[in-house]
N, C-alpha and C positions, 0 to 999 in steps of 0.2 A: 253834491252832498250825499254821502252814504247813510243808509239807515243803520242806526246802532240799537242795541238792546234797550238802552235808556230812552231813546226817542220813541221806539215802538211801545214800550211800557207806558209812557206818558200818553201816547195815542190811545191806548186801551182805556185809560182813566176817563178820557173825554168822549171817546167814540164807541167803546164797548165796555161800559161800566160793569156789566154782569160778569164778564171775564175778569176784569181787574179785581172786583170785590170778592170773587171766589178764589183768588190767589194765583191765577194764570199769569205767568211771566215769561218773557224771552230771556234765555240765559246766554245764548250766543247765536250769531248769524254770520255766514260767509257766502261766497258765490254758489256753493254746492250744498251746504248743510245748514240747517237751523235746528236749535235745541230749545225747547220750551220746558217749563217745569210747573208743577202744581203739587201742593202738599195737602194731605188729608187734614181737614179742619171741620169744625162744627158746621160752618156755613156751606160747605160743599159736600156734605155726606148724604148718603142714602139711609134708609132704615136698617140696612145690614152692616152699618159701621164701616163703609168703605166709600171711596170717591164716587159720586153720582156719575152715571154714564155720560150725561150731557156736559158736565164739567171736563171730563176726559176728552170729549169731542171738541170742546172749545180749545183746549191746549193742543190737541192734535192738529186741528184746522189751522191754528195760528202758526204752527211749525212749517206748514206748507205755504200758507197765504202770505206770511211775512216776506218770504223770498220772492213770491210773485209781485208783491207791492214794490220791493226793492228793484226788481228788474224793470218794471213799468216806469218807475221814477227815473231810472238810469237811461231809458230809451228817449225821454223827453217828448213822448207822444201821449195823446189823450186816449188811453185804452181802458175799457171797462173789464172788470174781473168778477166772476160769479161762480159759486159752486152749483153745479147742475145735478150731481149725484154724489152719494157717499155710501161706503160699506164699512161695517165695523165688526170686529171679532173680539170677544172678551174671554180670556183664558185663566184669569186669576183675580182675586179681590185686589183692588187698588188701595193699598194702605201705605202710609208714610209719604215720602216724596217720590213722585213719578216724573221721569224725564221722557219727553216725547222727542224723537229724533227723526227728521226727514233728510234724506241724502239725495233727493231728486232735483236739485237746483239746476243741473245741466239740461233738463228737459225744457226749461222755461225760455231760454234764449232763442232756441229754434222756433218755438211757437210764436213768440212776440215778433221775431223777424218775419215769419211767414204771414202773420196777420197784417203787418205794416205793408209788406210788399204786394200782397194779393187783395187786401181789403176785406178778406173773408174771415169769419170767426174761426178760432182754433180751440181744440180741447186737449187737455193733458190730464192724465191720472197721476197723482202723487200719493205716496205712502208715508205714513208716520207710525212709528212703533213706540209704545209706551213701556218703559221698564222700571221696576222698583229698585230699591237700594241693593238687593241681592243680584241684580242683573236679570231677573226673570221677567219675561214678557207678560204684561197684564192685559194689554189691549193693542190691537192693530187697526188703524183707520186708513181708508183710501178715499181720496177726494178727486172728483172730476171737475177741474177748473175750466171755465170757458173764458176765452180772451177775445175781445172784439174791439176794433178801432172805432172810436166815436165820430 
């Protein structure tokens, strides 16, 4: 069973309610790409009337983590996933609807295969870029995911 945007968004409601109630949603997910979205609202704003950096981080992390979850589910193995490090750059106020796109899905398969075959933990860096309606980059996040067989 593949993970769909609606299944992931329902998961958010029950397992990550802070992301759900601040408006973070998965828009689309495929083997290589995941797009999440968040819209500037009262509940997720900072004092400067833009989206709070942590809400942007949740949307960015979800665009990477949803693909990791999907690949782990697909492997039928008991594999843990955890963010070990992250980096972020903010280049413009995040106003309106922001789309976070991660195109690093191809990195996950090899890391999962290697952790299954060797039993050793693996790490991968995945990048998510947030763009506003005009197509301008507002923030870029990078997450170091660790994968380990349980």
